[in-house]
Structures are given as C-alpha cells and as structure tokens.
VMD Tcl script that draws the C-alpha trace (Angstrom):
set ca {
  {45.40 192.15 165.89}
  {47.82 189.13 166.08}
  {47.63 186.30 163.60}
  {47.18 183.00 165.17}
  {47.33 179.55 164.09}
  {45.51 176.54 165.05}
  {47.35 173.51 165.58}
  {45.17 170.38 165.26}
  {43.15 171.98 162.90}
  {42.64 169.29 160.28}
  {42.61 166.45 163.12}
  {39.86 167.54 165.25}
  {36.61 168.93 165.12}
  {36.88 169.20 169.16}
  {37.61 172.94 169.65}
  {38.88 171.86 173.38}
  {41.68 169.88 171.30}
  {42.58 172.75 169.14}
  {45.88 174.70 170.16}
  {46.28 178.34 169.48}
  {49.70 179.68 168.51}
  {51.12 182.69 167.56}
  {54.62 184.16 166.41}
  {57.31 183.39 169.06}
  {55.56 180.46 170.30}
  {57.11 177.00 170.60}
  {56.33 174.05 168.81}
  {57.39 170.44 168.23}
  {57.50 168.45 165.09}
  {55.30 165.26 165.02}
  {56.94 163.95 161.73}
  {60.64 163.36 160.43}
  {59.60 164.50 157.07}
  {59.76 167.82 155.28}
  {63.23 168.70 156.91}
  {62.04 168.33 160.26}
  {62.83 165.78 163.04}
  {60.14 164.65 165.22}
  {59.85 165.60 168.95}
  {62.26 168.70 168.08}
  {61.42 171.90 169.08}
  {60.90 174.81 166.87}
  {60.22 178.70 167.23}
  {57.29 180.00 165.18}
  {58.63 182.76 163.23}
  {55.24 184.00 161.43}
  {51.93 182.85 161.31}
  {50.90 183.06 157.57}
  {47.03 181.84 158.10}
  {45.19 179.82 160.55}
  {46.66 176.62 158.93}
  {50.07 177.89 157.77}
  {53.25 178.60 160.04}
  {56.75 179.67 159.29}
  {59.75 177.88 161.14}
  {63.30 177.49 160.58}
  {63.69 173.95 159.31}
  {66.48 171.44 160.00}
  {68.53 172.71 157.10}
  {68.54 176.36 158.53}
  {65.90 177.43 155.94}
  {62.76 179.54 157.06}
  {60.19 177.60 155.37}
  {56.10 177.63 155.67}
  {54.52 174.19 156.88}
  {50.91 173.10 157.75}
  {50.05 172.93 161.08}
  {49.11 169.32 160.73}
  {52.86 168.60 161.33}
  {53.26 170.29 164.80}
  {51.84 170.26 168.48}
  {52.08 173.02 171.02}
  {55.46 172.77 173.11}
  {54.49 173.29 176.72}
}
mol new
graphics top color blue
foreach p $ca { graphics top sphere $p radius 0.5 }
foreach p [lrange $ca 0 end-1] q [lrange $ca 1 end] { graphics top cylinder $p $q radius 0.2 }
display resetview
C-alpha cells in the first residue's frame, strides 16, 4: 500500500479542500521559513505519515516537514 500525506490537514475540516500527495509528487512551499522558499517547487521524496513529508530543502538537506508548509503543485 502506498503511503499518502494530506496537505491542508490542519487548516481545513472540509475534505474537498484537502490534497493527497505521495512520494514523487511535486509540492510548493507556502513559507520562507525552515530552509524553504515561498513559491518554490519541491519533490516529495518520501511520505512519513499523513502529516509529515520528506523533501530536499534549500540547503540541499533531505529533511522532514509538516504538511502545513506546502500545497500541491499542479
């Protein structure tokens, strides 16, 4: 079974607004904090849980982030 994370998990009780992502999907940052750049695309390397994903940050380090910092890149 493929692990998935739910973007907008914390911000919305409306399931229609929640976005499902899996490893290999592209997301973009909605913050300039945590070694991320707002609006920049990142590749989801791995899904840790429904609220945590792993991406390579701006320093080139593979790190774990909360889904609250990202939106699905379409």
